[in-house]
C-alpha positions as CSV (number, residue, x, y, z in Angstrom):
1,M,-18.0,30.4,-31.5
2,D,-20.2,30.5,-28.1
3,A,-20.1,27.8,-25.7
4,F,-18.4,26.0,-29.0
5,F,-18.3,22.4,-27.8
6,A,-21.5,22.2,-25.1
7,A,-23.4,24.0,-27.8
8,I,-22.7,21.4,-30.5
9,E,-23.6,18.3,-27.7
10,A,-26.8,20.4,-27.3
11,L,-26.9,20.5,-30.6
12,D,-26.6,16.8,-31.2
13,D,-29.1,16.1,-28.3
14,S,-31.6,18.1,-27.8
15,S,-32.9,17.4,-24.8
16,L,-29.8,19.2,-23.2
17,K,-30.7,22.8,-24.5
18,G,-30.7,24.6,-21.4
19,K,-29.3,22.9,-19.2
20,P,-25.5,22.9,-17.5
21,V,-23.2,21.1,-19.8
22,I,-19.8,20.9,-19.0
23,V,-17.6,19.0,-21.1
24,G,-14.2,18.1,-20.3
25,G,-14.3,14.4,-19.4
26,L,-15.5,12.3,-16.8
27,S,-12.7,12.1,-14.5
28,R,-12.2,13.9,-11.3
29,R,-8.8,14.4,-12.2
30,G,-9.2,16.3,-15.9
31,V,-10.0,19.6,-16.1
32,V,-13.5,21.7,-18.2
33,S,-12.9,22.2,-21.5
34,T,-15.9,24.5,-22.2
35,A,-19.4,25.1,-20.2
36,S,-22.6,25.9,-21.4
37,Y,-23.6,29.6,-20.4
38,E,-26.2,27.5,-17.9
39,A,-23.3,26.1,-16.0
40,R,-20.9,29.3,-16.2
41,R,-23.7,30.6,-13.9
42,F,-22.4,28.2,-11.5
43,G,-18.5,30.0,-11.5
44,I,-17.8,27.1,-14.0
45,H,-15.0,27.8,-16.3
46,S,-12.3,26.3,-18.7
47,A,-9.5,24.8,-17.1
48,M,-11.4,24.6,-14.2
49,P,-10.8,20.9,-12.4
50,V,-13.3,18.6,-12.8
51,F,-13.3,17.7,-9.1
52,K,-14.1,21.4,-8.4
53,A,-16.6,21.9,-11.3
54,R,-18.8,19.2,-9.9
55,E,-18.9,20.9,-6.4
56,K,-20.3,23.9,-7.7
57,C,-22.7,22.3,-10.0
58,P,-23.4,18.6,-8.8
59,H,-26.5,18.5,-11.0
60,G,-24.7,19.4,-13.9
61,I,-24.4,16.9,-17.3
62,F,-20.8,16.0,-17.5
63,L,-19.2,14.7,-20.7
64,P,-16.2,13.6,-22.7
65,V,-14.4,15.6,-25.2
66,K,-15.7,14.4,-29.2
67,M,-13.3,16.1,-30.7
68,E,-13.4,15.1,-34.1
69,R,-17.1,15.4,-34.1
70,Y,-16.0,19.7,-32.6
71,K,-13.2,19.8,-35.6
72,E,-15.9,18.4,-38.0
73,V,-18.0,21.5,-37.1
74,S,-15.0,23.9,-36.9
75,K,-14.0,23.1,-40.5
76,K,-17.7,24.4,-41.9
77,I,-17.3,27.3,-40.1
78,M,-13.8,28.1,-41.4
79,G,-15.2,27.6,-45.4
80,L,-17.6,29.2,-44.6
81,L,-15.7,32.4,-43.1
82,K,-13.5,32.6,-46.2
83,D,-16.7,33.0,-48.3
84,F,-16.7,36.6,-47.0
85,S,-12.4,37.3,-46.9
86,P,-9.5,35.7,-48.4
87,L,-7.5,37.0,-45.1
88,V,-8.7,34.6,-42.4
89,E,-6.3,33.5,-39.6
90,Q,-7.8,30.8,-37.6
91,V,-6.5,30.9,-34.1
92,S,-7.5,28.0,-32.2
93,I,-10.5,25.1,-33.2
94,D,-13.5,28.0,-32.6
95,E,-12.0,31.1,-33.3
96,A,-10.7,33.1,-36.1
97,Y,-9.9,37.3,-37.0
98,L,-11.2,37.8,-40.5
99,D,-9.6,41.0,-42.5
100,I,-12.3,42.7,-44.2
101,T,-11.0,46.1,-45.5
102,G,-12.1,46.0,-49.0
103,T,-15.2,43.6,-49.3
104,E,-17.8,46.6,-49.0
105,N,-18.1,46.5,-52.7
106,L,-19.5,43.0,-52.6
107,F,-20.8,42.2,-48.9
108,G,-21.9,45.7,-47.4
109,C,-20.7,47.8,-44.6
110,P,-18.7,46.0,-41.4
111,E,-22.0,45.8,-39.4
112,D,-23.8,44.3,-42.6
113,I,-20.7,41.8,-42.8
114,A,-20.8,40.3,-39.2
115,R,-24.7,40.3,-39.7
116,R,-24.6,38.4,-42.8
117,I,-21.8,36.0,-41.2
118,K,-23.8,35.8,-38.1
119,E,-27.0,34.3,-40.1
120,R,-24.9,31.9,-42.2
121,V,-23.1,30.2,-39.5
122,G,-27.3,29.9,-37.9
123,K,-28.3,28.6,-40.7
124,E,-25.8,26.4,-42.0
125,T,-24.9,24.9,-38.3
126,G,-27.5,25.9,-36.4
127,L,-24.9,27.6,-33.8
128,T,-24.6,31.2,-32.7
129,C,-21.6,32.8,-32.3
130,S,-20.1,36.2,-31.6
131,I,-18.5,38.9,-33.2
132,G,-16.6,42.2,-32.6
133,I,-15.4,44.5,-35.2
134,A,-12.6,47.4,-34.4
135,P,-9.5,48.8,-36.2
136,N,-7.1,45.9,-35.5
137,K,-6.7,42.7,-34.0
138,F,-6.1,43.1,-30.0
139,M,-9.6,45.2,-30.0
140,A,-11.7,43.0,-32.2
141,K,-10.8,40.1,-29.7
142,V,-11.5,42.0,-26.5
143,A,-14.8,43.5,-28.6
144,S,-16.0,39.6,-29.5
145,D,-16.2,38.5,-25.7
146,M,-18.7,42.1,-24.7
147,N,-21.7,40.7,-25.3
148,K,-22.0,37.0,-25.3
149,P,-23.5,34.8,-26.2
150,D,-24.7,36.0,-29.7
151,G,-23.3,39.4,-29.9
152,L,-21.9,42.2,-31.8
153,K,-19.7,45.1,-30.5
154,I,-18.2,47.1,-33.2
155,I,-15.4,50.1,-32.4
156,S,-15.4,52.4,-34.7
157,D,-11.8,54.5,-34.5
158,S,-13.9,57.2,-32.8
159,E,-14.2,55.6,-30.1
160,V,-10.7,54.0,-29.7
161,D,-9.3,55.9,-26.5
162,Q,-13.1,56.6,-24.9
163,F,-13.2,52.0,-25.0
164,L,-9.5,52.1,-24.3
165,S,-9.5,54.7,-21.1
166,I,-11.8,51.9,-19.5
167,L,-10.9,48.6,-20.5
168,P,-9.6,46.2,-17.3
169,V,-5.9,45.8,-18.1
170,G,-6.9,42.3,-17.2
171,K,-9.0,41.9,-20.7
172,I,-5.4,42.0,-22.4
173,P,-4.6,38.9,-24.0
174,G,-1.0,37.6,-22.4
175,V,-1.6,39.4,-19.3
176,G,-1.7,36.4,-16.4
177,K,-2.4,35.8,-12.6
178,R,0.9,37.4,-12.2
179,T,1.2,40.3,-14.6
180,L,-2.4,41.5,-12.9
181,E,-0.4,41.9,-10.0
182,E,2.3,43.6,-11.0
183,L,0.1,46.3,-12.9
184,R,-1.6,46.3,-9.9
185,R,1.2,46.9,-7.4
186,H,1.2,50.4,-10.1
187,S,-2.0,51.4,-9.8
188,V,-3.0,50.0,-12.8
189,K,-6.3,48.6,-13.4
190,T,-7.4,50.0,-16.7
191,V,-5.1,50.4,-20.2
192,G,-6.0,54.3,-20.0
193,D,-3.9,54.4,-16.4
194,L,-0.9,52.7,-18.6
195,K,-1.1,56.0,-20.1
196,R,1.2,57.6,-17.1
197,F,4.2,55.2,-18.1
198,S,7.0,56.2,-20.6
199,K,8.0,53.2,-23.3
200,E,11.2,52.8,-21.1
201,Q,9.4,52.7,-17.6
202,L,7.2,49.7,-19.1
203,L,10.4,48.5,-20.2
204,E,12.5,48.1,-17.7
205,D,9.8,46.9,-15.3
206,F,7.5,44.5,-17.5
207,G,10.3,43.4,-20.4
208,K,10.0,42.8,-23.8
209,F,6.0,42.5,-23.4
210,G,6.3,45.7,-21.8
211,L,6.4,47.5,-25.6
212,R,3.3,45.5,-25.9
213,L,1.7,47.2,-23.2
214,Y,2.8,50.8,-24.4
215,N,1.0,50.1,-27.9
216,I,-1.8,49.1,-26.6
217,A,-2.2,51.7,-24.7
218,K,-2.0,54.0,-27.7
219,G,-4.8,51.9,-29.6
220,R,-1.8,50.9,-31.8
221,D,-1.8,46.9,-32.9
222,N,-0.1,46.3,-36.2
223,E,-0.6,42.4,-36.4
224,S,-1.8,41.4,-39.4
225,V,-4.0,38.9,-39.8
226,T,-1.9,35.8,-41.0
227,P,-4.0,32.9,-43.3
228,D,-3.0,29.2,-43.0
229,R,-0.8,29.3,-40.1
230,E,1.2,26.9,-39.6
231,I,1.1,24.0,-37.1
232,K,4.6,23.7,-35.3
233,S,3.4,20.4,-33.7
234,I,0.8,17.6,-33.0
235,S,0.1,15.8,-29.8
236,S,-2.2,13.7,-27.4
237,E,-1.9,13.2,-23.7
238,E,-3.8,12.6,-20.7
239,T,-4.0,13.3,-16.8
240,L,-4.6,9.6,-15.5
241,Q,-7.8,8.7,-13.2
242,K,-4.8,7.2,-10.6
243,D,-1.3,7.7,-10.6
244,T,0.4,4.5,-11.4
245,G,3.7,2.4,-12.1
246,D,2.2,-0.4,-13.8
247,L,4.1,-0.4,-16.7
248,S,1.8,-2.5,-18.6
249,K,-0.9,-0.2,-18.6
250,L,2.0,3.1,-19.3
251,K,2.6,1.2,-22.1
252,D,-0.9,0.6,-23.6
253,L,-0.8,4.4,-23.0
254,V,1.9,5.0,-25.1
255,K,0.4,3.0,-28.0
256,E,-2.8,4.3,-27.5
257,H,-1.7,8.2,-27.8
258,A,0.8,7.3,-30.3
259,E,-2.2,5.6,-32.5
260,K,-4.0,9.3,-31.6
261,V,-1.3,11.3,-32.8
262,A,-0.6,9.5,-36.2
263,W,-5.0,9.8,-37.4
264,R,-4.2,13.3,-36.7
265,L,-1.4,14.0,-38.8
266,R,-3.5,11.9,-41.2
267,N,-6.4,13.9,-41.1
268,E,-3.9,17.4,-41.1
269,E,-2.3,15.7,-44.6
270,L,1.1,16.3,-42.6
271,K,4.0,13.6,-41.5
272,G,6.5,14.3,-38.5
273,K,10.1,13.3,-38.3
274,T,10.7,14.3,-34.6
275,I,8.7,11.9,-32.0
276,T,8.4,13.0,-28.3
277,I,6.6,11.5,-25.2
278,K,6.1,13.3,-22.2
279,I,5.7,11.8,-18.8
280,K,4.6,14.2,-15.2
281,F,5.4,12.1,-12.1
282,S,3.3,12.0,-9.2
283,D,5.6,14.5,-7.2
284,F,4.5,17.3,-10.5
285,S,8.4,16.7,-11.8
286,A,8.3,16.3,-15.7
287,F,10.5,14.3,-18.6
288,T,10.4,14.8,-22.1
289,K,12.7,12.4,-24.7
290,S,12.6,12.9,-28.3
291,Q,13.9,11.1,-31.5
292,T,14.0,12.3,-34.9
293,I,14.2,9.5,-37.7
294,A,15.2,9.9,-41.1
295,E,12.1,10.2,-42.9
296,A,8.8,12.6,-41.7
297,T,6.1,9.7,-41.4
298,D,2.0,9.6,-40.3
299,S,2.0,5.8,-40.5
300,S,0.5,4.1,-36.7
301,K,3.2,1.7,-36.4
302,I,6.3,3.5,-37.2
303,L,4.9,6.6,-34.8
304,R,3.8,3.6,-32.3
305,D,7.0,1.8,-32.6
306,S,9.1,4.6,-32.0
307,A,7.6,6.1,-29.1
308,M,7.2,2.9,-27.3
309,K,11.3,2.6,-27.5
310,L,11.1,6.0,-26.2
311,F,9.4,4.8,-23.1
312,L,11.1,1.7,-22.7
313,D,15.0,3.8,-22.9
314,S,13.6,6.6,-20.1
315,P,14.1,6.4,-16.5
316,I,9.9,5.3,-14.8
317,K,11.2,5.2,-11.1
318,R,8.4,6.9,-9.3
319,K,4.5,6.8,-10.0
320,V,3.1,8.5,-13.3
321,R,0.1,11.4,-13.5
322,L,0.3,11.8,-16.9
323,I,1.5,10.5,-20.4
324,G,1.3,11.6,-23.9
325,V,3.4,11.5,-27.2
326,A,3.9,14.1,-29.7
327,V,5.4,14.8,-33.3
328,S,7.1,17.8,-34.4
329,N,9.1,18.8,-37.6
330,L,6.2,18.7,-39.6
331,D,6.2,18.4,-43.4
332,V,3.1,18.2,-45.4
333,G,1.9,14.6,-45.8
334,K,0.9,14.6,-49.8
335,K,4.0,13.3,-50.8
336,E,4.7,9.4,-49.8
337,A,8.3,8.7,-48.0
338,Q,11.0,7.0,-49.2
339,M,10.7,3.4,-48.1
340,S,13.5,2.0,-46.5
341,L,15.4,-0.6,-47.9
342,F,14.4,-2.9,-45.0
343,E,10.5,-2.6,-45.4
344,D,8.7,-5.3,-46.8
345,P,6.8,-3.6,-49.7
346,G,3.5,-5.8,-49.2
347,K,3.7,-5.2,-45.1
348,T,3.6,-1.5,-45.4
349,D,0.6,-1.2,-47.9
350,K,-0.9,-4.1,-45.4
351,N,-0.3,-1.7,-42.4
352,R,-1.8,1.2,-44.4
353,K,-5.0,-0.1,-45.6
354,V,-5.7,-1.2,-41.6
355,E,-5.2,2.3,-41.2
356,E,-6.9,3.6,-43.7
357,A,-9.9,1.4,-42.9
358,M,-10.0,2.5,-39.1
359,D,-9.7,6.4,-39.8
360,E,-12.3,5.6,-41.1
361,I,-14.6,4.0,-39.1
362,R,-13.6,7.0,-36.5
363,G,-14.5,9.5,-38.7
364,K,-17.8,8.5,-38.7
365,F,-18.5,7.1,-35.6
366,G,-16.0,9.0,-33.1
367,G,-12.5,8.0,-32.3
368,K,-13.1,5.4,-29.3
369,V,-14.8,3.1,-31.7
370,I,-12.0,1.2,-33.0
371,E,-9.2,0.5,-31.8
372,R,-5.7,-1.5,-32.5
373,G,-5.7,-5.0,-30.4
374,K,-2.7,-6.1,-28.2
375,E,0.4,-7.1,-30.0
């Protein structure tokens, strides 16, 4: 999808169209999640600190993340893609791979399929997307970024060698700043330059990633499209606007993030057994502490109480910069967890009804519109 979060904001508020929109929070300590193409002209990109984005584009429109709204649109798009192929692998909220092998009789040639997808996305969501078509996932991913926004790039089998020979190595997924510097020290600027090296040389210099580089240079990527990738964990965290040692404030934040995680678990129809708190201190040192409970849960109360116990057992001797809660060791949440002998069935049922009511309100009006009162 093209500038997904910012595009949805402009869809919901037409006065934002054509303006530099930056989504990612209002705090100077936050980071940019998505910038509209108008904002990108000022050098703004995702993961940039908000204070730097404000320096580069002081007249930009800075908006908080509305994740539930974005997830709602994402769900519609992913469902639409499954009309074209049963093999859809969602890799993020705004990106997916499709294996369209064998669908030609239904939808036409690859280019026809791409244009039909773009037409459906536009008609049903009002948004644009960019599509890359290629013999494998690596090249399709790169191709999808080439003609944004609203782009379409096709790399045929006969074009693979020419395409790779001039492709900058920085375009390879997984090549970060450090790897890029190392490649440049070896006078490697394009994927074509990698062909000068043997498999053994690349393995020696880059470890396991060297094998990936070798295969990419040969135009090989045997990774298949894998539908329904398993969610490993669900988390919620935030970098505080100001470092704090205020235990009362930190306790409130632990409860708030535990509530958010529980809400997301219920949305995904998942339950989890392992609760973890994450704390980053003002000196950037980090601390995590986990607890695994007997029965998987999506209960706000159980997750809140467990996270609070972990927090109270943690050494808070410095000011805190970041705090968060995560749940892992997940199970599909349809089945009911076994009730403890010590639980009050009436109280448990009442808590569940309260959570369901809060979920319904949040689903309609957003995550911040209703919060649990102090206990």
